[in-house]
C-alpha beads as a LAMMPS data file, in Angstrom:
LAMMPS data file: protein, C-alpha beads

136 atoms
135 bonds

1 atom types
1 bond types

-500.0 500.0 xlo xhi
-500.0 500.0 ylo yhi
-500.0 500.0 zlo zhi

Masses

1 110.0

Atoms # bond

1 1 1 249.337 -439.180 -52.255
2 1 1 248.950 -442.764 -51.005
3 1 1 248.307 -444.087 -54.446
4 1 1 251.310 -442.214 -55.843
5 1 1 253.483 -443.657 -53.120
6 1 1 252.231 -447.148 -53.901
7 1 1 252.922 -446.622 -57.570
8 1 1 256.489 -445.492 -56.910
9 1 1 257.231 -448.367 -54.530
10 1 1 255.978 -451.130 -56.772
11 1 1 258.717 -453.503 -57.636
12 1 1 258.588 -453.052 -61.383
13 1 1 258.854 -449.307 -61.149
14 1 1 261.914 -449.395 -59.008
15 1 1 263.410 -452.168 -61.260
16 1 1 262.811 -449.994 -64.391
17 1 1 264.474 -447.043 -62.600
18 1 1 267.474 -449.032 -61.670
19 1 1 267.652 -450.541 -65.234
20 1 1 267.632 -447.012 -66.708
21 1 1 270.393 -445.792 -64.520
22 1 1 272.544 -448.922 -64.987
23 1 1 271.894 -448.726 -68.776
24 1 1 273.031 -445.217 -68.933
25 1 1 276.125 -446.013 -66.895
26 1 1 276.832 -449.072 -69.070
27 1 1 276.243 -446.905 -72.226
28 1 1 279.008 -444.561 -71.026
29 1 1 281.414 -447.500 -70.342
30 1 1 280.690 -448.997 -73.910
31 1 1 281.116 -445.564 -75.536
32 1 1 284.445 -445.007 -73.746
33 1 1 285.560 -448.410 -74.778
34 1 1 284.875 -447.790 -78.391
35 1 1 286.085 -444.120 -78.385
36 1 1 289.251 -444.554 -76.327
37 1 1 290.359 -448.149 -77.260
38 1 1 288.745 -449.606 -80.347
39 1 1 288.892 -446.315 -82.527
40 1 1 292.490 -445.687 -81.922
41 1 1 293.332 -449.336 -82.785
42 1 1 291.526 -448.906 -86.095
43 1 1 293.105 -445.505 -86.706
44 1 1 296.589 -447.150 -86.099
45 1 1 295.723 -449.835 -88.492
46 1 1 294.094 -447.780 -91.180
47 1 1 295.922 -444.566 -90.677
48 1 1 292.973 -442.214 -90.535
49 1 1 291.210 -441.752 -87.149
50 1 1 288.455 -439.351 -88.263
51 1 1 286.377 -439.316 -91.404
52 1 1 284.429 -436.066 -90.524
53 1 1 286.316 -434.032 -93.267
54 1 1 284.813 -436.112 -96.111
55 1 1 282.065 -434.101 -97.653
56 1 1 280.692 -433.159 -101.050
57 1 1 278.579 -430.242 -102.337
58 1 1 275.504 -430.260 -104.737
59 1 1 273.929 -426.892 -105.590
60 1 1 275.420 -425.181 -102.568
61 1 1 274.202 -427.994 -100.319
62 1 1 276.997 -429.591 -98.278
63 1 1 276.654 -433.380 -97.580
64 1 1 278.810 -434.379 -94.575
65 1 1 279.064 -438.002 -95.524
66 1 1 282.044 -438.256 -93.138
67 1 1 280.024 -437.594 -90.079
68 1 1 277.663 -440.381 -91.207
69 1 1 280.626 -442.841 -91.764
70 1 1 281.901 -441.888 -88.179
71 1 1 278.435 -442.576 -86.724
72 1 1 278.062 -445.829 -88.653
73 1 1 281.509 -447.017 -87.564
74 1 1 280.791 -446.030 -83.996
75 1 1 277.432 -447.948 -84.126
76 1 1 279.020 -451.114 -85.450
77 1 1 281.849 -450.938 -82.872
78 1 1 279.463 -450.398 -80.078
79 1 1 277.223 -453.260 -81.235
80 1 1 280.256 -455.470 -81.498
81 1 1 281.460 -454.533 -77.971
82 1 1 278.143 -455.209 -76.423
83 1 1 277.801 -458.572 -78.257
84 1 1 281.364 -459.851 -77.598
85 1 1 281.823 -458.407 -74.056
86 1 1 278.262 -458.780 -72.541
87 1 1 276.025 -461.111 -74.648
88 1 1 278.444 -463.914 -75.360
89 1 1 279.702 -464.148 -71.782
90 1 1 276.239 -463.843 -70.250
91 1 1 274.858 -466.616 -72.606
92 1 1 277.792 -468.867 -71.614
93 1 1 277.121 -468.227 -67.947
94 1 1 273.444 -469.074 -68.376
95 1 1 274.395 -472.217 -70.322
96 1 1 276.736 -473.355 -67.431
97 1 1 274.004 -472.679 -64.903
98 1 1 271.453 -474.641 -66.725
99 1 1 273.918 -477.611 -67.517
100 1 1 272.875 -479.648 -64.487
101 1 1 269.120 -479.167 -64.740
102 1 1 266.776 -481.856 -66.080
103 1 1 264.636 -480.948 -68.976
104 1 1 261.034 -480.148 -68.228
105 1 1 258.326 -482.774 -68.774
106 1 1 256.693 -482.609 -72.192
107 1 1 253.226 -481.022 -72.290
108 1 1 252.405 -482.067 -75.842
109 1 1 252.630 -485.166 -77.973
110 1 1 252.399 -485.726 -81.844
111 1 1 249.293 -487.190 -83.366
112 1 1 250.265 -490.274 -85.393
113 1 1 247.858 -489.493 -88.050
114 1 1 248.189 -485.689 -88.883
115 1 1 251.441 -484.985 -86.885
116 1 1 249.882 -482.083 -85.024
117 1 1 250.894 -481.172 -81.555
118 1 1 248.157 -481.980 -79.077
119 1 1 247.984 -481.806 -75.352
120 1 1 249.505 -484.659 -73.586
121 1 1 246.246 -485.422 -71.584
122 1 1 244.062 -485.329 -74.846
123 1 1 242.261 -488.591 -75.824
124 1 1 241.413 -487.393 -79.357
125 1 1 243.298 -485.115 -81.782
126 1 1 241.603 -481.728 -82.061
127 1 1 242.664 -481.658 -85.780
128 1 1 241.841 -485.029 -87.261
129 1 1 239.838 -486.557 -84.343
130 1 1 241.965 -489.777 -84.287
131 1 1 242.079 -491.744 -81.076
132 1 1 245.091 -490.878 -78.933
133 1 1 244.574 -493.128 -76.000
134 1 1 247.091 -495.745 -77.040
135 1 1 249.824 -493.093 -77.427
136 1 1 251.919 -492.105 -74.417

Bonds

1 1 1 2
2 1 2 3
3 1 3 4
4 1 4 5
5 1 5 6
6 1 6 7
7 1 7 8
8 1 8 9
9 1 9 10
10 1 10 11
11 1 11 12
12 1 12 13
13 1 13 14
14 1 14 15
15 1 15 16
16 1 16 17
17 1 17 18
18 1 18 19
19 1 19 20
20 1 20 21
21 1 21 22
22 1 22 23
23 1 23 24
24 1 24 25
25 1 25 26
26 1 26 27
27 1 27 28
28 1 28 29
29 1 29 30
30 1 30 31
31 1 31 32
32 1 32 33
33 1 33 34
34 1 34 35
35 1 35 36
36 1 36 37
37 1 37 38
38 1 38 39
39 1 39 40
40 1 40 41
41 1 41 42
42 1 42 43
43 1 43 44
44 1 44 45
45 1 45 46
46 1 46 47
47 1 47 48
48 1 48 49
49 1 49 50
50 1 50 51
51 1 51 52
52 1 52 53
53 1 53 54
54 1 54 55
55 1 55 56
56 1 56 57
57 1 57 58
58 1 58 59
59 1 59 60
60 1 60 61
61 1 61 62
62 1 62 63
63 1 63 64
64 1 64 65
65 1 65 66
66 1 66 67
67 1 67 68
68 1 68 69
69 1 69 70
70 1 70 71
71 1 71 72
72 1 72 73
73 1 73 74
74 1 74 75
75 1 75 76
76 1 76 77
77 1 77 78
78 1 78 79
79 1 79 80
80 1 80 81
81 1 81 82
82 1 82 83
83 1 83 84
84 1 84 85
85 1 85 86
86 1 86 87
87 1 87 88
88 1 88 89
89 1 89 90
90 1 90 91
91 1 91 92
92 1 92 93
93 1 93 94
94 1 94 95
95 1 95 96
96 1 96 97
97 1 97 98
98 1 98 99
99 1 99 100
100 1 100 101
101 1 101 102
102 1 102 103
103 1 103 104
104 1 104 105
105 1 105 106
106 1 106 107
107 1 107 108
108 1 108 109
109 1 109 110
110 1 110 111
111 1 111 112
112 1 112 113
113 1 113 114
114 1 114 115
115 1 115 116
116 1 116 117
117 1 117 118
118 1 118 119
119 1 119 120
120 1 120 121
121 1 121 122
122 1 122 123
123 1 123 124
124 1 124 125
125 1 125 126
126 1 126 127
127 1 127 128
128 1 128 129
129 1 129 130
130 1 130 131
131 1 131 132
132 1 132 133
133 1 133 134
134 1 134 135
135 1 135 136
């Protein structure tokens, strides 16, 4: 039981559990956004809110292409909603936070002979063996 308790109380297991719960809740919010706001806007513009009645039949097999179109439109709208309402603002926030930071020190340099990336502390190029001591 002690090992199981340690497993459950490890940070990454708890983080994963929180992420799954938050992901499910966020999925419900995005689905509601698409279903209750974006789809009615499209229906008002196009004039047809639901494509599920579109179907065709071949040898007594019914192909419900309308359901597929509905699922495809829903997928595209959910993807667009996530991108425009989550990804773009989050990337903008990260860019603002990193704006004042100095760039990290370089860890590699270019070999003047073969233009390979070599470690900054290297004295000879690992690829062409040219002398790198004069380069800084």
